[in-house]
C-alpha positions as CSV (number, residue, x, y, z in Angstrom):
1,X,73.6,68.9,83.6
2,X,72.4,66.6,86.5
3,X,70.5,68.0,89.4
4,X,72.5,69.6,92.1
5,X,71.9,68.6,95.7
6,X,70.9,71.4,98.1
7,X,70.9,70.3,101.7
8,X,68.3,72.1,104.2
9,X,67.5,72.2,107.9
10,X,65.3,74.6,109.8
11,X,66.0,76.7,112.8
12,X,64.0,74.6,115.4
13,X,65.9,73.2,118.4
14,X,64.7,71.2,121.3
15,X,64.7,72.6,124.8
16,X,68.0,71.6,126.6
17,X,69.3,70.1,123.3
18,X,71.8,71.2,120.8
19,X,71.9,74.8,119.5
20,X,71.6,76.3,116.0
21,X,75.3,76.4,115.5
22,X,75.6,72.6,116.1
23,X,72.8,72.2,113.6
24,X,74.8,74.1,111.1
25,X,77.9,72.0,111.6
26,X,75.7,68.8,111.1
27,X,74.1,70.3,108.0
28,X,77.5,71.1,106.2
29,X,78.9,67.7,107.1
30,X,75.8,66.1,105.6
31,X,76.2,68.2,102.5
32,X,79.7,66.8,102.0
33,X,82.2,69.5,103.1
34,X,84.3,66.7,104.4
35,X,84.9,65.6,100.8
36,X,87.1,68.5,100.2
37,X,90.9,68.0,100.8
38,X,91.5,70.8,103.3
39,X,94.6,69.3,105.0
40,X,97.1,72.1,105.3
41,X,95.3,74.3,102.9
42,X,94.4,78.0,103.2
43,X,90.5,78.3,103.3
44,X,88.9,81.6,102.6
45,X,85.4,82.0,104.3
46,X,83.7,84.8,102.5
47,X,81.1,86.6,104.5
48,X,79.7,90.1,105.3
49,X,80.7,91.7,108.6
50,X,77.8,94.2,108.5
51,X,77.9,97.9,108.0
52,X,78.1,100.1,111.1
53,X,74.6,100.6,112.5
54,X,73.2,97.5,110.7
55,X,72.0,94.7,113.0
56,X,70.8,92.1,110.5
57,X,74.0,90.6,109.5
58,X,75.0,87.0,110.5
59,X,76.2,86.6,114.1
60,X,79.9,85.7,114.6
61,X,78.6,82.4,116.1
62,X,77.7,81.0,112.8
63,X,81.1,81.9,111.3
64,X,82.8,80.1,114.3
65,X,80.7,76.9,113.7
66,X,82.1,76.7,110.1
67,X,85.6,77.7,111.1
68,X,85.7,74.9,113.7
69,X,84.6,72.3,111.0
70,X,87.3,73.6,108.6
71,X,89.9,73.2,111.4
72,X,88.7,69.7,112.1
73,X,89.3,68.8,108.4
74,X,92.9,70.2,108.7
75,X,92.3,73.5,107.0
76,X,93.7,76.9,107.8
77,X,90.7,79.2,107.7
78,X,90.3,82.9,107.6
79,X,87.3,85.1,107.4
80,X,87.4,87.6,104.5
81,X,85.5,90.4,102.7
82,X,86.6,93.1,100.4
83,X,86.4,96.9,100.7
84,X,83.3,98.7,99.5
85,X,83.1,101.2,96.6
86,X,80.9,103.6,98.4
87,X,81.8,105.9,101.4
88,X,80.9,104.1,104.6
89,X,82.6,102.2,107.5
90,X,84.2,99.5,105.3
91,X,85.9,101.4,102.4
92,X,89.4,100.7,103.6
93,X,91.0,97.9,105.6
94,X,91.4,99.8,108.8
95,X,87.8,101.0,108.9
96,X,86.6,97.7,107.8
97,X,88.4,95.8,110.6
98,X,87.2,98.2,113.2
99,X,83.6,97.8,111.9
100,X,84.0,94.0,112.0
101,X,85.3,94.1,115.6
102,X,82.5,96.4,116.6
103,X,80.0,93.9,115.1
104,X,81.6,91.1,117.1
105,X,84.0,89.5,114.6
106,X,87.4,89.1,116.3
107,X,90.0,86.3,116.1
108,X,88.9,85.3,119.6
109,X,85.1,85.1,118.8
110,X,85.4,83.4,115.3
111,X,88.5,81.3,116.0
112,X,90.6,82.4,113.1
113,X,92.2,85.5,111.5
114,X,90.2,88.2,109.6
115,X,91.8,89.4,106.4
116,X,90.5,92.1,104.2
117,X,90.7,90.6,100.7
118,X,91.8,93.5,98.7
119,X,94.3,95.2,101.1
120,X,94.6,98.4,102.9
121,X,93.0,100.7,100.2
122,X,91.1,98.2,98.2
123,X,93.7,98.2,95.5
124,X,95.4,94.8,96.1
125,X,93.6,92.8,93.5
126,X,94.2,90.2,90.8
127,X,92.9,90.3,87.3
128,X,91.2,86.9,86.8
129,X,90.2,85.7,83.3
130,X,86.4,84.8,83.2
131,X,86.1,81.7,81.1
132,X,82.9,82.2,79.0
133,X,82.3,85.7,80.1
134,X,80.3,87.8,77.8
135,X,80.5,91.0,79.6
136,X,83.6,90.7,81.8
137,X,86.8,89.5,80.3
138,X,88.9,90.0,83.5
139,X,87.5,90.3,87.0
140,X,89.2,92.3,89.6
141,X,89.3,90.0,92.7
142,X,90.8,90.7,96.1
143,X,94.2,89.0,96.2
144,X,93.8,87.2,99.5
145,X,90.6,85.7,98.2
146,X,92.3,84.3,95.1
147,X,95.5,83.2,97.1
148,X,93.3,80.7,99.1
149,X,93.4,77.0,98.1
150,X,89.7,76.5,99.1
151,X,86.8,78.9,98.9
152,X,83.7,78.8,101.1
153,X,80.9,81.3,101.0
154,X,78.8,82.0,104.2
155,X,75.9,84.1,103.2
156,X,73.1,86.0,104.9
157,X,70.1,85.6,102.4
158,X,68.1,88.8,102.5
159,X,66.5,91.3,100.2
160,X,68.3,93.7,98.0
161,X,67.2,97.0,96.5
162,X,68.9,96.4,93.1
163,X,69.3,92.6,92.7
164,X,66.0,91.5,94.4
165,X,67.8,89.5,97.0
166,X,71.4,89.2,98.2
167,X,72.3,85.5,98.0
168,X,75.4,83.3,97.4
169,X,76.2,84.9,94.0
170,X,75.9,88.4,95.4
171,X,78.2,87.5,98.3
172,X,80.7,85.9,96.1
173,X,80.7,88.1,92.9
174,X,80.2,91.6,94.3
175,X,81.7,90.8,97.7
176,X,85.0,89.4,96.4
177,X,85.5,92.3,93.9
178,X,88.1,94.8,94.9
179,X,87.0,98.4,94.9
180,X,87.8,98.5,91.2
181,X,86.0,95.3,90.7
182,X,82.8,96.6,92.4
183,X,83.0,99.7,90.2
184,X,83.3,97.4,87.2
185,X,80.1,95.6,88.1
186,X,78.1,98.6,89.3
187,X,79.1,101.1,86.5
188,X,81.0,101.3,83.2
189,X,81.4,105.1,83.1
190,X,84.2,107.6,83.9
191,X,85.4,109.0,87.1
192,X,83.8,112.2,88.7
193,X,85.7,114.3,91.2
194,X,83.9,116.4,93.7
195,X,85.7,119.8,93.8
196,X,84.4,120.3,97.3
197,X,85.7,117.0,98.7
198,X,89.0,116.9,96.8
199,X,92.0,117.9,98.9
200,X,94.4,118.2,96.1
201,X,96.8,115.5,97.4
202,X,97.3,114.0,94.0
203,X,97.4,110.4,95.3
204,X,94.7,109.3,92.8
205,X,96.9,110.6,90.0
206,X,99.7,108.2,90.9
207,X,97.2,105.2,90.4
208,X,96.2,106.3,86.9
209,X,98.0,104.7,84.1
210,X,96.0,106.4,81.3
211,X,96.5,110.1,81.9
212,X,92.9,110.3,82.8
213,X,93.5,112.6,85.7
214,X,94.9,116.1,85.4
215,X,95.6,118.5,88.3
216,X,94.3,122.0,87.9
217,X,96.9,124.3,89.5
218,X,94.6,127.2,89.4
219,X,92.2,125.7,91.8
220,X,94.4,123.2,93.5
221,X,92.1,120.3,92.6
222,X,92.2,117.1,90.5
223,X,90.0,116.9,87.4
224,X,89.1,114.2,85.0
225,X,90.4,114.1,81.3
226,X,87.4,112.4,79.7
227,X,89.4,111.8,76.5
228,X,91.8,109.4,78.5
229,X,89.8,108.2,81.4
230,X,89.0,104.4,80.8
231,X,86.9,104.0,83.9
232,X,89.1,101.4,85.5
233,X,88.4,102.5,89.0
234,X,91.9,102.4,90.4
235,X,91.7,106.0,91.6
236,X,88.7,105.2,93.7
237,X,90.9,103.2,96.1
238,X,93.5,105.9,96.3
239,X,91.3,108.7,97.5
240,X,90.9,108.8,101.4
241,X,88.4,111.6,101.2
242,X,85.4,110.1,99.2
243,X,85.9,112.7,96.4
244,X,85.8,110.2,93.5
245,X,82.6,108.5,92.3
246,X,81.5,107.0,88.9
247,X,78.6,107.9,86.6
248,X,76.5,105.7,84.4
249,X,75.4,102.9,86.7
250,X,74.6,99.6,85.0
251,X,71.0,98.7,84.7
252,X,70.0,96.0,87.2
253,X,69.8,93.3,84.6
254,X,73.3,94.0,83.4
255,X,74.5,94.3,87.1
256,X,73.2,90.8,87.8
257,X,74.9,89.3,84.7
258,X,78.3,90.9,85.7
259,X,77.8,89.6,89.3
260,X,77.4,86.1,87.9
261,X,80.6,86.4,85.8
262,X,82.5,87.7,88.7
263,X,81.3,84.8,90.8
264,X,82.6,82.4,88.2
265,X,86.0,84.0,88.3
266,X,86.2,83.5,92.0
267,X,85.3,79.8,92.1
268,X,86.7,78.4,88.9
269,X,89.7,76.1,89.2
270,X,89.5,75.2,92.9
271,X,87.2,73.5,95.4
272,X,84.3,75.6,96.7
273,X,81.4,75.1,99.0
274,X,78.5,77.4,99.8
275,X,76.2,78.0,102.7
276,X,73.2,80.3,103.0
277,X,71.2,81.3,106.1
278,X,67.7,82.6,105.4
279,X,66.7,84.6,108.4
280,X,66.3,88.2,109.3
281,X,65.2,88.8,105.7
282,X,65.5,92.6,105.7
283,X,64.4,94.3,102.4
284,X,67.8,95.8,101.7
285,X,71.5,94.8,101.8
286,X,73.5,94.5,104.9
287,X,75.7,97.3,103.4
288,X,73.0,99.7,104.7
289,X,73.8,101.5,108.0
290,X,70.3,100.5,109.2
291,X,68.0,97.5,108.8
292,X,64.2,97.6,108.4
293,X,62.0,94.9,109.9
294,X,62.0,91.6,108.1
295,X,59.8,91.1,105.1
296,X,59.5,87.3,105.5
297,X,59.7,84.8,108.4
298,X,63.0,83.0,109.1
299,X,63.2,79.9,106.9
300,X,66.4,77.8,107.6
301,X,69.9,76.9,106.6
302,X,71.0,75.7,103.2
303,X,74.3,74.2,101.9
304,X,75.5,73.1,98.5
305,X,78.5,72.7,96.2
306,X,76.4,74.6,93.6
307,X,75.9,78.3,94.3
308,X,73.3,78.7,91.6
309,X,71.2,75.8,92.8
310,X,71.6,77.2,96.3
311,X,70.3,80.6,95.5
312,X,67.4,79.1,93.6
313,X,66.5,76.8,96.5
314,X,66.5,79.8,98.8
315,X,64.3,81.7,96.5
316,X,61.8,78.9,96.2
317,X,61.6,78.5,100.0
318,X,61.1,82.3,100.4
319,X,58.3,82.4,97.8
320,X,56.3,79.8,99.8
321,X,56.3,82.2,102.9
322,X,53.7,84.7,103.8
323,X,54.8,88.4,104.1
324,X,55.2,89.5,107.6
325,X,52.8,92.3,108.7
326,X,54.4,95.7,108.9
327,X,57.3,94.8,106.6
328,X,58.1,96.7,103.4
329,X,56.7,93.8,101.3
330,X,53.4,93.7,103.2
331,X,53.1,97.4,103.1
332,X,53.6,97.5,99.3
333,X,51.0,94.8,98.8
334,X,48.5,96.8,100.9
335,X,49.1,100.1,99.2
336,X,46.1,101.1,97.1
337,X,46.9,100.8,93.3
338,X,50.0,98.6,93.8
339,X,50.4,96.1,91.1
340,X,51.1,92.6,92.5
341,X,54.0,90.9,90.5
342,X,53.5,87.6,92.3
343,X,57.2,87.7,93.3
344,X,58.1,88.5,96.9
345,X,61.4,90.2,96.0
346,X,60.1,92.3,93.2
347,X,57.0,93.1,95.2
348,X,59.4,94.4,97.9
349,X,61.5,96.5,95.5
350,X,59.7,96.6,92.1
351,X,62.7,98.2,90.4
352,X,64.9,95.2,91.2
353,X,65.8,92.4,89.1
354,X,67.1,88.9,90.1
355,X,66.2,86.1,87.6
356,X,68.8,87.4,85.1
357,X,71.7,86.6,87.5
358,X,70.8,82.9,88.0
359,X,69.9,82.4,84.3
360,X,73.1,83.9,83.1
361,X,75.1,82.0,85.8
362,X,73.6,78.7,84.5
363,X,74.3,79.8,80.9
364,X,78.0,80.3,81.5
365,X,78.5,77.1,83.4
366,X,78.6,78.2,87.0
367,X,75.9,75.9,88.2
368,X,72.3,74.8,87.5
369,X,68.9,75.9,88.7
370,X,67.8,72.3,88.6
371,X,68.2,71.0,92.1
372,X,67.2,68.2,94.6
373,X,66.4,69.5,98.1
374,X,67.6,67.1,100.8
375,X,65.9,67.7,104.1
376,X,68.1,67.0,107.0
377,X,66.9,65.8,110.5
378,X,65.2,68.7,112.4
379,X,66.7,68.2,115.8
380,X,69.4,65.5,116.1
381,X,70.9,62.6,114.2
382,X,72.0,64.4,110.9
């Protein structure tokens, strides 16, 4: 496979000159976004709207910059993300939209509609075959994501407590999975129902096609029949009271490989383009309701048609940076007895794993880790 091109520019601007959003637009044009036929096409722009309380997510201004370029190319853009598996402020479309609005993402600010990809309860998904998949034969992807003619990922590149970092593949694979899809990646066990949280409404039972849920009339609560539960996760989206969870979390290496296969399901068979902004590099995911201080300095903006090469280029750039004093990475490295793994992301969260994702993504044909970095002009003239 030939080298993939990854385009890069830093965050520097000149006083009284063009702003960072304009630099982003010049970057993606230089990277070839205009080569995609978007005329009259629905264009999904996948990003993370930030959990309530988190302040490290990408600003809406960056989304607006990409939206405006898509419109110039004749596309019909919409911003999208899918509901979360865990209880929080984005587990259904109503809460998700309120959270997005509170964090500044509205049709007025971003210049296009905002659609939650897997619908009201996170159950509006499509089973997408994964060509070459070793662990996932069908990926459960939000229907609105799959209905789009063109797919663009706009990613905040940061640390992550399980996958080492959250980059393009994490944004695409995990982010585009419905609630059942997220469960499929995170765990392969059976449902668990909290007797304390269960209201006995029986809505989950209507979603079960395998007789895996049995209502206990004696206590007025739903229970799991482990002989029939197949762990599909459909019940998860039906519960409005956070009573359902899943056991047997996948080990981080397996999680990474399943993320790669879900990413392939999303991008296969249609034009796609990928953008990553490496700034505010918090140690954990933007799904947290808080964000610790950054572990590394801001680096710049990257764009490519190849999400694997894009993630690898971002990693390489981060590895060249010095840890910021006071951050989690710096603190770990200065803890007596800490074993330096010579890897910023694993030093920040030693239990994490990230190489398996990119290696497996390359193996199944999603992209290549072999890239050419194309540096674009720092200030003007891109």
